[in-house]
C-alpha positions in Angstrom: -74.1 -97.6 71.0 -71.0 -95.7 70.0 -73.0 -93.2 68.1 -75.2 -92.6 71.1 -72.1 -92.1 73.3 -70.6 -89.7 70.7 -73.9 -87.7 70.7 -73.9 -87.5 74.5 -70.3 -86.5 74.6 -70.8 -83.8 71.9 -73.8 -82.4 73.8 -71.8 -82.3 77.0 -69.0 -80.5 75.2 -71.3 -77.9 73.7 -73.0 -77.3 77.0 -69.6 -76.9 78.7 -68.4 -74.4 76.0 -71.6 -72.4 75.9 -72.7 -72.7 79.5 -69.5 -71.6 81.2 -69.4 -68.0 79.8 -73.1 -67.7 80.6 -72.6 -68.7 84.1 -69.7 -66.3 84.4 -71.9 -63.5 82.9 -74.6 -64.2 85.5 -72.1 -63.7 88.4 -70.7 -60.4 87.0 -72.4 -57.2 88.0 -71.4 -53.8 86.8 -72.2 -50.4 88.3 -72.0 -46.8 87.2 -71.5 -43.7 89.3 -71.4 -39.9 88.8 -68.3 -39.5 91.0 -68.1 -35.7 90.9 -71.9 -35.3 91.4 -71.8 -37.9 94.3 -68.9 -36.0 96.1 -70.7 -32.7 95.7 -74.1 -34.1 96.8 -72.8 -35.6 100.1 -73.1 -33.5 103.3 -69.4 -33.0 103.3 -69.5 -31.9 99.6 -72.3 -29.4 100.3 -70.3 -27.9 103.1 -67.3 -27.7 100.8 -69.5 -26.0 98.2 -70.6 -23.4 100.7 -67.0 -22.7 101.7 -66.1 -22.2 98.1 -69.0 -19.8 97.6 -68.1 -17.8 100.6 -64.5 -17.6 99.7 -64.8 -16.9 95.9 -68.2 -15.4 95.7 -67.0 -11.8 96.1 -64.3 -12.3 93.5 -66.8 -13.7 91.1 -69.0 -10.6 91.6 -66.1 -8.3 91.1 -65.2 -10.0 87.8 -68.8 -9.9 86.6 -68.9 -6.2 87.4 -65.7 -5.5 85.5 -67.0 -7.4 82.5 -70.2 -5.3 82.5 -68.1 -2.2 82.7 -66.2 -3.3 79.6 -69.4 -4.0 77.7 -70.8 -0.6 78.7 -67.6 1.1 77.6 -67.7 -0.7 74.2 -71.3 0.3 73.7 -70.6 3.9 74.6 -67.6 3.9 72.3 -69.6 2.5 69.4 -72.2 5.3 69.7 -69.7 8.1 70.2 -67.1 6.9 67.6 -68.5 8.9 64.6 -68.0 12.2 66.4 -64.6 11.4 68.1 -61.2 12.4 66.9 -58.7 9.8 65.8 -56.6 10.4 68.9 -59.6 9.9 71.2 -60.6 6.8 69.3 -57.1 5.3 69.7 -57.0 6.2 73.4 -60.4 4.6 74.0 -59.5 1.5 72.1 -56.3 1.1 74.1 -58.3 1.5 77.3 -60.8 -1.2 76.3 -58.0 -3.6 75.2 -56.1 -3.1 78.5 -59.3 -3.6 80.6 -60.1 -6.8 78.6 -56.6 -8.2 79.0 -56.5 -7.4 82.7 -59.9 -9.0 83.3 -58.9 -12.1 81.4 -55.7 -12.5 83.4 -57.5 -12.0 86.7 -60.2 -14.4 85.7 -57.7 -17.1 84.8 -55.9 -16.6 88.2 -59.2 -16.8 90.1 -60.2 -19.9 88.2 -56.9 -21.6 89.0 -57.2 -20.6 92.7 -60.8 -21.9 92.7 -59.8 -25.3 91.2 -56.9 -25.7 93.6 -59.1 -25.0 96.6 -61.9 -27.3 95.2 -59.3 -30.1 94.7 -58.0 -29.6 98.2 -61.5 -29.8 99.7 -62.8 -32.7 97.6 -59.5 -34.5 97.7 -59.8 -34.9 101.4 -63.1 -36.7 100.9 -61.7 -39.2 98.4 -60.3 -41.7 100.9 -63.6 -42.0 102.6 -65.4 -42.3 99.3 -63.1 -45.1 98.2 -63.8 -47.0 101.4 -67.5 -46.6 100.9 -67.3 -47.8 97.3 -65.3 -50.9 98.3 -67.9 -51.7 101.0 -70.9 -51.1 98.7 -69.4 -53.2 95.9 -68.6 -56.1 98.3 -72.1 -56.0 99.9 -73.8 -56.0 96.5 -71.4 -58.4 94.7 -70.5 -55.7 92.1 -67.3 -56.5 90.1 -66.7 -53.2 88.4 -67.9 -49.6 89.0 -67.5 -47.1 86.2 -67.2 -43.3 86.7 -69.5 -41.5 84.2 -68.8 -38.0 85.5 -65.9 -37.4 83.1 -66.9 -36.3 79.6 -66.7 -37.8 77.1 -66.8 -41.3 78.5 -66.9 -44.6 76.8 -70.1 -45.9 78.4 -72.6 -46.3 75.6 -75.5 -47.7 77.7 -76.4 -48.4 81.3 -79.9 -49.0 82.7 -81.0 -47.0 85.8 -80.6 -50.0 88.1 -76.9 -50.0 87.5 -76.5 -46.4 88.6 -75.3 -46.6 92.2 -74.8 -42.8 92.7 -77.7 -42.2 95.1 -77.1 -45.3 97.1 -73.4 -44.5 97.5 -74.2 -40.9 98.6 -76.5 -42.3 101.3 -73.9 -44.8 102.5 -71.2 -42.1 102.5 -73.3 -39.8 104.7 -73.9 -42.6 107.2 -70.3 -43.7 107.3 -68.1 -42.3 110.2 -65.6 -39.7 109.4 -62.1 -40.9 108.8 -59.8 -40.7 111.8 -57.7 -37.6 112.0 -54.0 -38.2 111.3 -51.9 -38.6 114.4 -49.9 -35.5 115.3 -46.3 -35.5 114.5 -44.0 -36.8 117.3 -42.2 -34.0 119.2 -38.5 -33.8 118.4 -36.3 -34.6 121.4 -34.3 -31.7 122.7 -31.0 -31.2 121.0 -28.0 -32.6 123.1 -25.7 -29.9 124.4 -22.2 -29.9 123.1 -19.4 -30.6 125.5 -18.1 -27.1 125.0 -21.4 -25.7 126.2 -21.9 -28.1 129.1 -18.4 -28.1 130.6 -17.3 -24.8 132.1 -14.0 -23.5 130.8 -11.1 -23.8 133.2 -10.3 -20.5 135.0 -6.8 -19.1 134.8 -5.0 -18.5 138.1 -3.6 -15.1 138.5 -0.1 -14.9 140.1 -0.1 -13.0 143.4 1.3 -9.5 143.2 4.8 -9.1 144.8 4.8 -7.6 148.3 5.7 -3.9 148.5 9.2 -3.3 150.1 
């Protein structure tokens, strides 16, 4: 009798120790999202991309044209170098070096401006995207959503069913736009100082003496 009881107790203990994590694993759902791709694929993101293209497209074309000019000048120099004087070679090399440095500087500045504007446009979408992610996770009982857009990431494997990018994009586009921030309250008019509001007392002029 005691041995039977011990066997039953041992079996219950093993079931408790092994079954509890399994039950927990069954209730834990994970998701993966390409956050950057999701933001750019929404209707708001597509409009932002068009705005960026309109604003920075001409600058990109200018930089590409300058780069092609440098390549052409290098090719021309390479062909003409055998017949050029040393002074002409030195002057041409200085020109090419200066053109290359100026192009690199302007390209770096344009890249910084582009990234700042992109961050401004996409940053305004993040509050709405966070709200959509919270709602999607709650409706689908998802415990954790991992962003796989950053490279490299530590995600080694995820099946297609765990990728929620397309579903989140659709939910984002259907969600209402966030309310515009309330305008700042108007400042009350500044109170007038007593000196400005109270007229200064007038001095009385003594009457002139009568002529004799």
